[in-house]
C-alpha positions in Angstrom: 37.1 -9.8 55.9 35.4 -6.9 54.0 36.9 -6.2 50.6 37.1 -2.6 49.7 37.5 -3.3 46.0 34.3 -5.2 46.0 32.5 -2.3 47.7 34.0 0.2 45.2 32.9 -2.1 42.3 29.3 -1.2 43.2 30.0 2.6 43.3 29.7 2.8 47.1 30.7 6.2 48.4 33.4 6.7 51.0 30.7 7.6 53.6 28.8 4.5 52.8 31.9 2.5 52.9 32.8 3.8 56.3 29.3 3.1 57.5 29.5 -0.5 56.2 32.9 -1.1 57.8 32.2 0.9 60.9 34.2 3.4 62.7 37.2 2.5 64.9 40.4 3.8 66.2 43.1 3.6 63.5 45.2 1.4 65.8 42.4 -1.1 65.9 42.3 -1.2 62.0 45.9 -2.2 61.4 44.8 -5.7 60.5 42.8 -4.3 57.6 45.8 -2.7 56.0 47.7 -6.0 56.3 51.2 -6.8 57.4 54.3 -5.7 55.6 54.3 -8.5 53.0 56.7 -8.3 50.1 57.4 -10.5 47.1 59.8 -13.4 47.5 59.1 -13.5 51.2 58.1 -16.7 53.1 55.2 -16.1 55.5 52.6 -18.1 57.4 49.1 -18.2 56.2 45.8 -19.7 57.4 43.6 -21.7 55.0 40.3 -20.0 54.5 38.7 -22.0 51.6 39.5 -24.8 49.2 38.1 -24.4 45.7 38.5 -26.7 42.6 41.5 -24.7 41.3 42.8 -22.8 44.3 43.4 -22.9 48.0 42.5 -19.5 49.5 44.9 -18.4 52.3 45.0 -15.4 54.6 48.6 -14.2 55.1 47.6 -11.0 57.0 47.8 -8.8 53.9 45.0 -6.5 52.8 43.7 -9.2 50.5 44.0 -13.0 50.6 46.4 -15.1 48.6 45.8 -18.1 46.4 47.8 -21.3 46.0 47.1 -23.4 42.8 45.6 -26.8 43.7 48.2 -28.5 41.4 50.9 -27.8 44.0 49.5 -30.9 45.7 50.3 -34.0 43.9 47.7 -36.6 43.2 47.2 -38.6 46.3 48.6 -35.9 48.6 46.4 -34.9 51.5 44.9 -31.4 51.1 45.0 -29.0 54.1 41.9 -28.4 56.2 40.3 -25.1 56.6 42.0 -23.3 59.5 45.4 -25.1 58.9 48.5 -23.0 58.9 50.9 -23.2 55.9 54.3 -21.7 55.2 54.0 -20.1 51.8 56.2 -18.0 49.4 54.8 -14.6 48.3 55.4 -14.9 44.5 53.7 -11.8 43.3 51.6 -9.0 44.8 50.0 -8.5 41.4 47.4 -10.9 40.0 48.1 -13.9 37.8 45.5 -12.9 35.3 43.5 -9.8 34.6 40.3 -11.7 35.5 41.7 -12.5 39.0 42.7 -8.9 39.5 39.2 -7.8 38.5 37.6 -10.3 40.8 39.6 -10.1 44.0 43.0 -8.4 43.7 44.6 -11.4 45.4 48.3 -12.2 45.8 50.0 -15.2 44.4 51.4 -17.8 46.8 53.4 -21.0 46.5 53.6 -23.7 49.1 55.9 -25.9 47.0 58.5 -23.1 46.5 58.4 -22.2 50.1 59.2 -25.8 51.1 62.1 -25.9 48.6 63.6 -22.6 49.8 63.4 -23.6 53.5 64.9 -27.0 52.7 67.8 -25.3 50.9 68.4 -22.9 53.8 68.4 -25.9 56.2 70.9 -27.7 54.0 73.1 -24.6 53.8 73.3 -24.5 57.6 74.9 -27.9 57.8 76.6 -28.6 54.4 79.8 -27.1 53.0 82.2 -27.9 50.1 84.3 -31.0 51.0 81.6 -32.6 53.2 80.4 -36.1 52.7 76.7 -36.4 52.3 74.3 -39.3 52.0 71.2 -39.2 49.8 68.9 -41.3 47.6 69.1 -41.2 43.8 65.7 -39.9 42.7 66.0 -39.8 38.9 68.2 -39.7 35.8 68.5 -36.4 33.9 70.6 -35.2 31.0 74.3 -35.6 32.0 73.8 -37.4 35.3 71.6 -38.1 38.3 69.7 -36.2 40.9 70.3 -37.1 44.5 68.0 -36.1 47.4 70.0 -35.0 50.4 67.2 -32.8 51.7 67.3 -30.9 48.4 68.1 -32.3 45.0 71.8 -32.1 44.1 73.5 -32.9 40.8 75.7 -36.0 40.4 77.4 -35.9 36.9 77.6 -39.2 35.1 81.4 -38.9 35.0 81.4 -38.7 38.8 79.2 -41.8 39.5 82.0 -44.3 39.8 85.7 -44.7 39.0 84.7 -46.6 35.8 81.6 -45.1 34.3 78.7 -47.7 34.6 77.0 -48.9 31.5 73.7 -47.5 32.7 73.7 -44.9 35.5 69.9 -45.4 35.8 70.7 -48.6 37.8 71.4 -46.3 40.8 67.8 -44.9 40.9 66.2 -45.6 44.3 69.6 -46.5 45.9 71.2 -44.6 48.8 74.7 -43.4 48.1 77.4 -41.4 49.7 79.0 -38.4 47.8 81.6 -35.7 48.3 80.3 -32.1 47.9 82.4 -30.6 45.1 80.7 -27.2 44.6 78.0 -25.1 46.1 76.4 -22.2 44.1 74.2 -20.4 46.6 73.0 -17.8 44.1 71.7 -20.5 41.8 70.8 -22.9 44.6 72.9 -25.6 43.0 75.1 -28.3 44.5 77.4 -30.6 42.6 78.5 -33.8 44.2 80.9 -36.7 43.3 80.7 -40.3 44.3 83.8 -41.0 42.3 86.0 -38.5 44.3 84.8 -40.1 47.5 85.7 -43.6 46.3 89.1 -42.4 45.0 89.9 -40.8 48.4 88.9 -44.0 50.2 90.9 -46.2 47.8 93.9 -44.0 48.2 93.9 -44.6 51.9 93.2 -48.3 51.5 96.0 -48.5 48.9 98.5 -47.0 51.3 97.5 -49.4 54.0 97.5 -52.4 51.6 100.9 -51.7 50.2 102.3 -52.0 53.7 101.1 -55.5 54.0 101.7 -57.0 50.5 104.6 -59.2 50.0 105.9 -61.1 46.9 104.8 -64.7 47.0 101.6 -64.0 48.9 98.3 -65.4 47.8 95.5 -62.8 47.7 91.9 -62.8 46.7 90.6 -60.1 44.4 87.8 -59.1 42.0 88.3 -58.9 38.3 87.5 -55.3 37.4 88.6 -55.0 33.7 89.8 -57.2 30.9 92.1 -56.1 28.1 93.8 -58.1 25.3 97.0 -58.2 27.3 95.5 -59.3 30.6 93.1 -58.5 33.4 93.0 -55.9 36.2 92.2 -57.3 39.6 91.1 -55.2 42.6 92.9 -56.5 45.7 90.9 -54.3 48.0 92.3 -50.8 47.4 94.7 -51.2 44.6 94.5 -52.9 41.2 97.1 -55.4 40.1 97.8 -56.6 36.5 97.3 -60.3 35.8 99.1 -60.6 32.5 97.9 -63.1 29.9 101.2 -64.9 30.0 100.8 -65.4 33.8 97.3 -66.9 33.5 98.0 -70.4 32.4 100.9 -72.7 31.7 99.1 -73.5 28.5 98.3 -71.4 25.4 95.3 -69.0 25.6 94.1 -66.6 22.9 92.4 -64.1 25.2 92.2 -63.4 28.9 88.4 -63.8 28.8 89.0 -67.6 28.4 90.3 -67.6 32.0 88.4 -64.9 33.9 85.3 -62.8 33.7 84.5 -59.3 35.0 83.4 -59.5 38.7 84.9 -62.9 39.2 86.5 -63.4 42.6 89.9 -65.2 42.1 92.9 -66.0 44.1 96.2 -64.8 42.7 99.8 -64.8 43.6 101.9 -61.6 44.1 104.8 -61.8 41.6 106.2 -58.3 41.8 105.6 -55.0 43.6 106.8 -51.6 42.4 106.3 -49.4 45.5 107.4 -46.3 43.7 104.9 -46.6 40.8 102.4 -48.5 42.9 102.2 -51.3 40.4 101.6 -54.9 41.2 102.2 -58.0 38.9 99.9 -60.9 39.6 100.0 -64.6 38.6 97.5 -67.3 38.3 99.5 -70.1 36.8 102.2 -69.7 39.5 99.8 -71.2 42.0 100.6 -74.6 40.5 103.9 -76.2 39.7 105.5 -75.5 36.3 104.9 -78.5 33.9 108.7 -78.2 33.1 109.6 -79.3 36.6 109.3 -83.0 35.7 110.1 -82.8 31.9 113.3 -84.9 32.1 111.4 -87.7 33.8 108.2 -87.4 31.7 110.0 -87.0 28.3 113.2 -89.0 28.6 115.7 -89.0 25.7 114.9 -91.6 23.0 111.1 -91.8 23.7 108.4 -91.1 21.2 105.4 -88.8 22.0 102.4 -87.3 20.4 101.8 -83.6 20.1 99.3 -81.3 18.4 100.0 -78.4 16.1 98.7 -75.3 17.7 100.1 -72.6 15.4 101.7 -72.4 12.0 104.1 -69.6 11.0 106.2 -68.9 7.9 109.3 -70.2 9.7 107.8 -73.3 11.3 105.0 -74.9 13.4 104.4 -74.8 17.1 103.6 -78.2 18.6 102.0 -78.8 22.1 102.9 -81.9 24.0 100.7 -80.8 27.0 99.6 -77.5 28.6 102.7 -75.4 29.0 105.0 -77.7 27.0 105.3 -76.4 23.4 108.1 -76.3 20.9 108.9 -75.1 17.4 109.4 -77.4 14.5 111.5 -75.3 12.1 110.6 -75.4 8.4 114.2 -76.5 7.6 113.7 -79.6 9.8 110.4 -80.8 8.4 111.5 -83.0 5.5 114.5 -84.7 4.0 112.8 -85.5 0.7 111.5 -82.2 -0.7 112.0 -78.5 -0.4 109.2 -76.8 1.6 108.1 -73.3 0.8 105.7 -73.0 3.8 105.1 -75.2 6.8 101.4 -75.5 5.9 102.5 -77.9 3.1 103.4 -80.4 5.9 101.2 -79.6 8.8 97.9 -77.9 9.8 96.6 -76.5 13.1 95.2 -79.3 15.3 97.0 -81.9 13.3 98.6 -84.6 15.6 102.3 -85.3 15.1 104.7 -87.7 16.7 108.5 -88.1 16.9 111.5 -89.1 18.9 113.0 -86.9 21.6 116.8 -87.2 21.8 119.8 -84.9 22.2 119.5 -82.3 25.0 117.3 -80.4 27.4 118.0 -76.9 28.5 116.2 -75.4 31.5 113.2 -73.3 30.4 113.6 -71.1 33.5 116.8 -69.8 32.0 115.9 -69.1 28.4 112.1 -69.0 28.1 109.6 -71.2 26.4 110.8 -74.6 25.0 111.3 -75.3 21.3 111.0 -78.7 19.7 113.0 -79.4 16.6 113.0 -82.7 14.6 116.6 -83.4 13.5 117.5 -84.6 10.0 117.7 -88.2 11.1 113.9 -88.1 12.0 114.3 -87.5 15.7 113.1 -84.5 17.8 115.5 -82.1 19.5 114.0 -80.6 22.6 115.6 -77.3 23.6 114.9 -73.7 24.7 
């Protein structure tokens, strides 16, 4: 293609210019004036030359366009001369005064054209409320980028129901998300994996509540542990496994019995359908140690126990897991006045005594208490 700017640079007259170009019918010269190319338009172009810094492309305009070589990542295959590319016309002016002086070329972008066309394709098929599948590409400030054909934003708070310790663990993994918001002007899409999970769990919860019954044994996954117990996912709804329902024996913290992500079998103790709350039990899978207390600890027999706690009013003594009692401070000694039970006993100290008098059902009144009577015998009661 003959460049008029180049001819004018050497002070060529209009007559000489016409002679160099040749005469032709104006209709035959339309190609020289170029197509109606405007900025921010995507057009097709043909690769004319590949330089060290630019790829020269003919887009049918009065002058060629250039694409920076850095638009091809290292390792990407460069186009061949004659190949057709879809490019975005960024500017009809030159990038630098030097380029304007040399050629008067237009600025093109292959990368931006690809992004715009991908966005337009996504907009044809995706709307707010749709479920989309994509691969997490990288971690950015405030969340993750997910490739669904274009990069969409997944806020950190929307990654899961409980925010992961490190959201970077999702990089490279395929995930499903719910489209929350589409901003076409800014070409921005916000998605939520959490909302999708919550919607699925709501349906599973409704289905599960229809099948749950008190007394059932169910398997679940420990999802969270607190000082008062553990939350167990039964497959759509979380149930509370209270610390008092974990073991017939004494435990200081639920983590002694379960760990997060443990799969455990629990018993359904109570269901509140209105509040959608479920109470679970672990110790109830086995018989209560109090079921055979009268036979195991008959009146008049002597047994050993271990001090497990000392309070200002007395000491708690364990005979076995689930069988504990209180030795009141007033019943610890006939020979001296005791200001504090620690004067007589310490935690982990073994004690022994006689078990006479009476036994009241623990199911009726709660945990058992053990008292030594003033004649040196133990009174077992609730």
